[in-house]
C-alpha positions as CSV (number, residue, x, y, z in Angstrom):
1,M,0.0,0.0,0.0
2,S,1.2,3.5,-0.9
3,N,2.3,5.7,2.0
4,L,2.3,8.9,0.0
5,T,1.0,12.0,2.0
6,P,-2.1,13.8,0.8
7,R,0.1,16.6,-0.6
8,E,2.2,14.1,-2.6
9,I,-0.9,12.4,-3.9
10,V,-2.4,15.6,-5.1
11,S,1.0,16.6,-6.7
12,E,1.0,13.3,-8.6
13,L,-2.6,13.7,-9.8
14,D,-1.7,17.3,-10.9
15,R,0.7,15.7,-13.5
16,Y,-2.2,14.2,-15.3
17,I,-5.4,16.1,-14.4
18,I,-6.0,19.8,-14.7
19,G,-8.0,21.7,-12.1
20,Q,-10.5,20.0,-9.8
21,D,-8.4,20.7,-6.7
22,A,-11.1,20.1,-4.2
23,A,-11.9,16.7,-5.6
24,K,-8.2,15.7,-5.7
25,R,-7.8,16.7,-2.0
26,M,-10.8,14.7,-1.0
27,V,-9.6,11.5,-2.7
28,A,-6.1,12.1,-1.4
29,I,-7.4,12.2,2.2
30,A,-9.5,9.1,1.6
31,M,-6.4,7.2,0.3
32,R,-4.2,8.4,3.2
33,N,-6.8,7.3,5.7
34,R,-6.5,3.8,4.3
35,W,-2.8,3.9,5.2
36,R,-3.5,5.4,8.6
37,R,-6.0,2.6,9.3
38,Q,-3.4,-0.1,8.6
39,Q,-1.2,1.4,11.3
40,L,-3.8,0.8,14.0
41,D,-4.4,-2.1,16.4
42,P,-6.5,-4.8,14.6
43,E,-9.4,-4.4,17.1
44,L,-9.8,-0.7,16.3
45,R,-8.9,-1.1,12.6
46,D,-11.9,-3.3,11.9
47,E,-14.2,-0.6,13.3
48,I,-13.1,2.1,10.9
49,A,-15.1,2.0,7.7
50,P,-14.0,3.8,4.5
51,K,-15.6,7.2,3.8
52,N,-17.2,6.6,0.4
53,I,-17.3,9.5,-2.1
54,I,-19.7,10.9,-4.7
55,L,-18.1,13.0,-7.4
56,M,-20.7,15.2,-9.2
57,G,-20.1,17.0,-12.5
58,P,-20.8,16.9,-16.3
59,T,-19.1,14.3,-18.5
60,G,-15.4,14.9,-19.5
61,V,-14.3,16.9,-16.4
62,G,-12.1,14.2,-14.9
63,K,-14.2,12.1,-12.5
64,T,-13.1,8.7,-13.9
65,E,-9.6,9.9,-14.5
66,I,-9.1,11.0,-10.9
67,A,-10.2,7.6,-9.6
68,R,-8.2,5.6,-12.1
69,R,-5.0,7.6,-11.5
70,L,-5.5,7.2,-7.7
71,A,-5.8,3.4,-8.0
72,K,-2.7,3.3,-10.2
73,L,-0.8,5.5,-7.8
74,A,-1.7,3.3,-4.9
75,N,-1.1,0.1,-6.9
76,C,-4.4,-1.4,-5.7
77,P,-7.2,-3.4,-7.4
78,F,-9.5,-1.0,-9.3
79,F,-12.7,-1.7,-11.2
80,K,-15.0,0.7,-13.0
81,V,-18.6,-0.3,-13.6
82,E,-21.7,1.6,-14.7
83,A,-24.6,1.5,-12.3
84,T,-27.0,1.2,-15.3
85,K,-25.7,-2.3,-16.1
86,F,-27.3,-3.6,-12.9
87,T,-30.9,-4.8,-12.6
88,E,-32.9,-5.9,-9.6
89,V,-32.4,-9.5,-8.6
90,G,-34.9,-11.7,-10.5
91,Y,-34.6,-9.6,-13.8
92,V,-32.3,-10.3,-16.8
93,G,-29.1,-8.4,-16.3
94,R,-26.1,-8.3,-14.0
95,D,-26.5,-8.5,-10.2
96,V,-24.6,-6.0,-8.1
97,E,-22.4,-8.6,-6.5
98,S,-20.8,-9.3,-9.9
99,M,-18.7,-6.2,-9.5
100,I,-17.0,-7.7,-6.5
101,R,-16.3,-10.8,-8.5
102,D,-14.8,-8.7,-11.3
103,L,-12.7,-6.7,-8.8
104,M,-11.4,-10.0,-7.3
105,E,-10.4,-11.2,-10.8
106,I,-8.4,-8.0,-11.2
107,G,-6.8,-8.5,-7.8
108,V,-5.8,-12.0,-8.6
109,S,-4.3,-10.9,-12.0
110,M,-2.3,-8.2,-10.2
111,V,-0.9,-10.5,-7.5
112,R,-0.1,-13.2,-10.0
113,A,1.8,-10.7,-12.2
114,E,3.8,-9.5,-9.1
115,E,4.6,-13.1,-8.0
116,T,5.6,-14.0,-11.6
117,Q,8.0,-11.1,-11.6
118,K,9.6,-12.3,-8.3
119,V,10.3,-15.7,-9.7
120,R,11.2,-14.4,-13.2
121,I,15.0,-15.0,-12.9
122,K,14.6,-18.6,-11.8
123,A,11.9,-19.2,-14.4
124,E,14.2,-17.8,-17.1
125,K,17.0,-20.1,-15.9
126,N,14.8,-23.2,-16.0
127,A,13.4,-22.2,-19.4
128,E,16.9,-21.8,-20.8
129,E,17.8,-25.3,-19.6
130,R,14.6,-26.8,-21.1
131,L,15.3,-25.0,-24.4
132,L,18.9,-26.4,-24.5
133,D,17.4,-29.8,-23.9
134,L,15.2,-29.4,-27.0
135,L,18.2,-28.3,-29.0
136,L,20.6,-30.9,-27.6
137,P,18.8,-33.9,-26.1
138,R,21.0,-35.6,-23.6
139,A,22.2,-39.0,-24.7
140,K,21.2,-42.0,-22.5
141,P,24.2,-43.6,-20.7
142,A,25.3,-46.8,-22.3
143,S,25.1,-50.1,-20.2
144,S,28.5,-50.8,-18.7
145,P,30.3,-54.1,-19.8
146,A,30.7,-56.7,-17.1
147,G,33.8,-56.7,-15.0
148,F,35.6,-54.2,-12.9
149,F,38.2,-53.1,-15.6
150,A,35.6,-53.1,-18.4
151,G,33.4,-50.9,-16.2
152,T,36.3,-48.5,-15.5
153,Q,37.0,-48.3,-19.2
154,G,33.3,-47.7,-20.0
155,G,33.1,-45.0,-17.3
156,G,36.0,-43.1,-19.0
157,V,34.2,-43.2,-22.3
158,E,31.0,-41.9,-20.7
159,Q,32.9,-39.1,-18.9
160,K,34.6,-38.0,-22.2
161,R,31.2,-38.0,-24.0
162,G,29.6,-36.1,-21.1
163,A,32.4,-33.4,-21.2
164,E,31.9,-33.0,-25.0
165,E,28.1,-32.7,-24.6
166,D,28.7,-30.1,-21.8
167,A,31.0,-28.1,-24.0
168,T,28.6,-28.1,-26.9
169,R,25.8,-27.2,-24.6
170,E,27.7,-24.2,-23.3
171,K,28.5,-23.1,-26.8
172,F,24.8,-23.2,-27.7
173,R,23.9,-21.4,-24.5
174,Q,26.2,-18.5,-25.5
175,M,24.8,-18.5,-29.0
176,F,21.2,-18.3,-27.6
177,R,22.0,-15.5,-25.2
178,A,23.6,-13.6,-28.0
179,G,20.4,-14.0,-30.1
180,Q,22.1,-16.0,-32.8
181,L,19.5,-18.8,-32.5
182,D,16.3,-16.7,-32.4
183,E,15.2,-17.6,-35.9
184,R,15.8,-21.3,-35.6
185,E,12.7,-23.5,-35.2
186,V,12.1,-26.1,-32.5
187,E,9.3,-28.4,-31.8
188,L,7.6,-27.7,-28.5
189,E,4.8,-29.3,-26.6
190,V,2.2,-26.7,-25.7
191,K,-1.2,-26.6,-24.0
192,V,-4.2,-26.1,-26.3
193,Q,-7.8,-25.4,-25.5
194,S,-10.0,-28.4,-25.1
195,G,-12.4,-29.0,-27.9
196,A,-15.3,-29.3,-25.5
197,Q,-16.3,-25.7,-24.8
198,V,-19.4,-25.6,-22.5
199,E,-21.2,-22.3,-22.2
200,I,-23.4,-22.0,-19.1
201,M,-26.4,-19.6,-19.3
202,A,-26.7,-18.4,-15.7
203,I,-30.1,-17.6,-14.2
204,P,-30.4,-13.9,-13.3
205,G,-29.0,-13.4,-9.8
206,M,-27.2,-16.8,-9.9
207,E,-24.2,-15.9,-12.0
208,E,-21.7,-17.3,-9.5
209,M,-23.4,-20.8,-9.7
210,G,-23.1,-20.6,-13.5
211,A,-19.4,-19.7,-13.2
212,N,-18.8,-22.6,-10.8
213,L,-20.5,-25.0,-13.2
214,Q,-18.4,-23.8,-16.1
215,N,-15.2,-24.3,-14.0
216,A,-16.4,-27.8,-13.2
217,F,-16.9,-28.7,-16.8
218,A,-13.5,-27.1,-17.6
219,N,-11.9,-29.5,-15.1
220,M,-13.7,-32.4,-16.6
221,F,-12.3,-31.5,-20.1
222,P,-8.8,-30.3,-19.3
223,G,-6.7,-28.7,-22.0
224,K,-4.7,-31.1,-24.1
225,R,-1.0,-30.7,-25.2
226,K,0.3,-31.1,-28.7
227,Q,3.6,-30.5,-30.6
228,R,4.0,-27.2,-32.3
229,K,6.9,-25.8,-34.3
230,M,7.9,-22.3,-33.4
231,K,10.9,-20.0,-33.4
232,I,13.3,-20.2,-30.5
233,R,12.5,-16.7,-29.2
234,D,8.8,-17.5,-29.1
235,A,9.4,-20.9,-27.6
236,Y,11.5,-19.3,-24.9
237,Q,8.7,-17.0,-23.8
238,V,6.3,-20.0,-23.6
239,L,8.7,-21.9,-21.5
240,V,9.3,-18.9,-19.2
241,D,5.6,-18.6,-18.6
242,E,5.2,-22.3,-17.9
243,E,8.2,-22.4,-15.5
244,A,6.9,-19.3,-13.6
245,E,3.5,-20.9,-13.3
246,K,5.1,-24.0,-11.7
247,L,7.0,-21.8,-9.2
248,I,3.9,-19.8,-8.0
249,D,1.5,-21.2,-5.3
250,P,-2.0,-20.5,-6.6
251,E,-3.5,-20.8,-3.2
252,A,-1.1,-18.2,-1.8
253,V,-1.9,-15.9,-4.8
254,N,-5.6,-16.2,-4.2
255,E,-5.3,-15.5,-0.5
256,L,-3.1,-12.4,-1.0
257,A,-5.4,-11.1,-3.7
258,R,-8.4,-11.5,-1.5
259,E,-6.7,-9.6,1.4
260,R,-5.7,-6.9,-1.0
261,V,-9.2,-6.5,-2.5
262,E,-10.8,-6.4,0.9
263,Q,-8.4,-3.9,2.4
264,Q,-7.3,-1.8,-0.6
265,G,-9.8,-2.4,-3.4
266,I,-11.5,0.6,-5.1
267,L,-14.8,0.3,-7.0
268,F,-15.7,3.2,-9.2
269,L,-19.5,3.2,-9.7
270,D,-20.3,5.5,-12.6
271,E,-23.6,6.9,-13.6
272,L,-25.0,6.6,-10.1
273,D,-27.5,9.4,-10.9
274,K,-29.1,7.2,-13.6
275,I,-30.5,4.9,-10.8
276,A,-31.7,7.7,-8.6
277,S,-35.4,7.8,-8.2
278,R,-36.9,11.3,-8.6
279,H,-39.5,12.2,-6.1
280,D,-41.7,13.9,-8.7
281,Q,-42.1,10.6,-10.6
282,A,-43.6,7.3,-9.5
283,G,-43.9,3.8,-10.9
284,G,-42.2,2.2,-13.9
285,A,-38.5,2.7,-14.2
286,D,-38.2,4.5,-10.9
287,V,-39.4,1.3,-9.0
288,S,-36.7,-0.7,-10.8
289,R,-34.0,1.9,-10.0
290,E,-34.9,1.8,-6.3
291,G,-34.7,-1.9,-6.5
292,V,-31.1,-1.7,-7.8
293,Q,-30.3,0.8,-5.0
294,R,-31.6,-1.6,-2.4
295,D,-29.5,-4.4,-3.9
296,L,-26.5,-2.2,-3.9
297,L,-26.9,-1.1,-0.3
298,P,-25.7,-4.3,1.5
299,V,-22.6,-4.5,-0.7
300,V,-21.6,-0.9,0.0
301,E,-22.5,-1.3,3.7
302,G,-20.5,-4.4,4.1
303,S,-21.4,-8.0,3.2
304,V,-19.8,-11.2,2.1
305,V,-19.8,-12.1,-1.6
306,N,-19.1,-15.6,-2.8
307,T,-16.5,-15.7,-5.6
308,K,-14.6,-18.7,-7.2
309,Y,-11.6,-17.6,-5.1
310,G,-13.5,-17.8,-1.8
311,M,-15.6,-15.4,0.2
312,V,-14.8,-11.7,-0.1
313,K,-15.8,-9.1,2.6
314,T,-16.8,-5.7,1.2
315,D,-16.7,-3.8,4.5
316,H,-13.5,-1.9,3.7
317,I,-13.6,-1.6,-0.1
318,L,-13.6,2.1,-1.1
319,F,-16.6,3.0,-3.3
320,I,-16.2,6.1,-5.4
321,A,-19.5,7.0,-7.2
322,A,-19.9,9.5,-10.0
323,G,-22.6,11.1,-12.1
324,A,-23.6,14.2,-13.9
325,F,-26.6,14.7,-11.6
326,H,-28.3,17.0,-14.1
327,F,-31.9,15.8,-13.5
328,A,-31.4,14.0,-10.2
329,K,-29.4,14.9,-7.1
330,P,-27.8,12.8,-4.3
331,S,-30.8,13.4,-2.1
332,D,-32.9,11.4,-4.6
333,L,-31.1,8.2,-3.6
334,I,-32.7,6.1,-0.9
335,P,-31.7,7.5,2.5
336,E,-29.8,4.4,3.5
337,L,-27.6,4.6,0.4
338,Q,-27.0,8.3,0.8
339,G,-25.6,7.6,4.3
340,R,-23.0,5.2,2.9
341,F,-21.6,8.1,0.7
342,P,-20.8,10.8,3.3
343,L,-18.3,12.7,1.1
344,R,-19.5,14.6,-1.9
345,E,-17.7,17.0,-4.2
346,E,-18.9,18.9,-7.3
347,L,-16.3,19.1,-10.1
348,D,-16.1,22.3,-12.1
349,S,-17.0,22.6,-15.8
350,L,-14.1,23.2,-18.1
351,H,-13.5,26.3,-20.2
352,R,-10.9,27.5,-22.7
353,E,-8.3,28.2,-20.0
354,E,-8.5,24.6,-18.7
355,F,-8.6,23.2,-22.3
356,Y,-5.4,25.1,-23.1
357,R,-3.7,23.7,-19.9
358,I,-5.0,20.2,-20.8
359,L,-3.3,20.5,-24.2
360,T,0.0,21.6,-22.7
361,E,0.6,20.6,-19.1
362,P,-0.1,16.9,-18.4
363,R,2.6,14.3,-19.1
364,N,0.2,12.5,-21.4
365,A,-1.2,15.6,-23.1
366,L,-2.8,15.1,-26.5
367,T,-0.1,17.2,-28.1
368,V,2.5,14.9,-26.7
369,Q,0.6,11.8,-27.9
370,Y,0.2,13.1,-31.5
371,K,3.8,14.2,-31.7
372,A,5.0,10.8,-30.6
373,L,2.6,9.0,-33.0
374,L,3.6,11.0,-36.1
375,G,7.2,10.8,-35.0
376,T,7.2,7.1,-35.7
377,E,6.7,8.1,-39.4
378,G,9.7,10.5,-39.2
379,V,7.5,13.6,-39.1
380,T,8.2,16.3,-36.6
381,V,5.1,18.2,-35.4
382,D,5.2,21.6,-33.7
383,F,2.2,23.3,-32.2
384,T,2.3,27.1,-31.8
385,R,0.7,28.7,-28.7
386,E,-1.8,30.5,-31.0
387,A,-2.9,27.1,-32.5
388,L,-3.5,25.6,-29.1
389,E,-5.4,28.7,-28.0
390,E,-7.6,28.4,-31.1
391,I,-8.3,24.7,-30.4
392,A,-9.2,25.5,-26.8
393,A,-11.5,28.3,-27.9
394,T,-13.2,26.1,-30.5
395,A,-13.7,23.3,-27.9
396,E,-15.4,25.8,-25.6
397,K,-17.6,27.2,-28.4
398,I,-18.8,23.8,-29.6
399,N,-19.5,22.6,-26.1
400,E,-21.6,25.7,-25.5
401,E,-23.6,25.4,-28.8
402,T,-24.1,21.6,-28.8
403,E,-23.7,19.0,-26.1
404,N,-21.1,19.7,-23.4
405,I,-18.8,16.7,-23.3
406,G,-16.0,18.5,-21.5
407,A,-12.4,17.7,-22.4
408,R,-13.5,14.8,-24.7
409,R,-14.3,17.5,-27.2
410,L,-10.6,18.0,-27.6
411,Y,-10.2,14.5,-29.0
412,T,-12.6,15.0,-31.8
413,I,-11.2,18.4,-32.7
414,M,-7.6,17.3,-32.7
415,E,-8.4,14.2,-34.7
416,K,-10.2,16.4,-37.3
417,I,-7.3,18.9,-37.5
418,L,-4.6,16.2,-37.9
419,A,-6.6,13.8,-40.2
420,S,-4.9,14.9,-43.4
421,L,-1.5,15.0,-41.9
422,S,-1.9,11.5,-40.4
423,Y,-3.0,10.2,-43.8
424,E,0.0,11.8,-45.6
425,A,2.6,11.2,-42.9
426,P,4.4,8.2,-44.5
427,D,5.1,10.5,-47.5
428,K,6.4,13.3,-45.4
429,S,9.2,11.5,-43.5
430,G,12.0,13.8,-42.5
431,Q,9.8,16.9,-42.7
432,T,8.7,19.3,-39.9
433,V,5.1,20.5,-39.9
434,V,4.1,23.6,-37.9
435,I,0.5,23.6,-36.7
436,D,-0.4,27.3,-36.3
437,R,-3.7,29.2,-36.0
438,A,-4.2,29.4,-39.8
439,Y,-3.7,25.7,-40.1
440,V,-6.3,25.0,-37.4
441,R,-8.8,27.3,-39.0
442,D,-8.2,25.9,-42.5
443,E,-8.8,22.3,-41.3
444,L,-12.0,23.3,-39.3
445,A,-13.3,25.7,-42.0
446,G,-17.0,25.1,-42.7
447,I,-17.5,22.7,-39.8
448,V,-17.4,25.3,-37.1
449,E,-19.4,27.8,-39.1
450,D,-22.1,25.2,-39.9
451,R,-23.8,24.6,-36.6
452,D,-25.8,21.6,-37.8
453,L,-22.7,20.0,-39.3
454,S,-20.5,20.6,-36.2
455,R,-23.2,18.9,-34.1
456,Y,-22.5,15.7,-35.9
457,I,-18.8,16.0,-36.7
458,L,-17.4,17.8,-33.7
């Protein structure tokens, strides 16, 4: 678990997300509180529940990005799900507990990758030996002639043959490490999918039973192995993966993953406002939405969910919910669910100043991405300040006149501006292209002026 201070967390988030300082501070405190909780005595630690968060604001202002970057920073299991995917138990659709099972899958994958990295050196060494065995199968020792002297003579022959084999083996080892054997082909026994693929259609609300049945059928029809020819560099990777799998204890991986999910997991519940029941409406969809909320409540409050890796407690999983809340508000949620999200923060809408900063400041800014992409074709792209200001102003204008999709508008505008250059890039290798204000206006001419056209294209 990360032990970064709130100030350090915000500083890291600032490298990728522009503005939204209040929201960054809130999630930074929530993350630090998880570290603080781990320092307490176990008796008190179990009593401290996470302070779940609701982030409110229009699309494209950074709600999801804040949660995703936070999870990456803390190196903890993170899963994003849309609340609208869930239906009340008994109806066709996903049950709310499925998000815990998905989070557990992510946790297991994370831990397995970490454990694989720990045994990587030994796995590579074992894989190298297996590869040399494929290239130079060891000769079986000949049966010794009867008699003491004959046996001594035979032993000398065997020793000489063994020394020659060892010398040849070392020569091949050096050639392999130097990459001189990469293109040579070997025949390797690999695992293949079983021909019997059984698909289980789960009853709504009983997805876990369906998953268990599918695993049972998979065990009844295990994957077969067959000989395949492949290049040595590819065969080596297959062997490394197989050797690493042998060195890892799956039970230990599952146990560590379960603990990490329970203590550090983050679930990002998007579009929470879409399941809020408005008080001025009754019946129909609102009844279903309230049913989903009531199914969600025990999971957020703290319950035990059955997964194929064992029982997972949700008491200390951090839930970060988000939504635009244009037509509904947090108070439209059922009171019990409101109480489980005590922290709320409204994110600011973005304007041309923020758009300009988004284009220039983050480490993964769009300008950086496009420069790198076109750089692979040997084309150097330079954006002038005036060009970026024009892009930012255009994004603000289109958002005001059509649908406000926040910073996502920059993607469509940038793609439109650079479409011609991207198409012609292979023919411009070695050239430098300057994107200035005139270039931007030329590429967007007609689209920005035609409001109906810009509604569909930008």
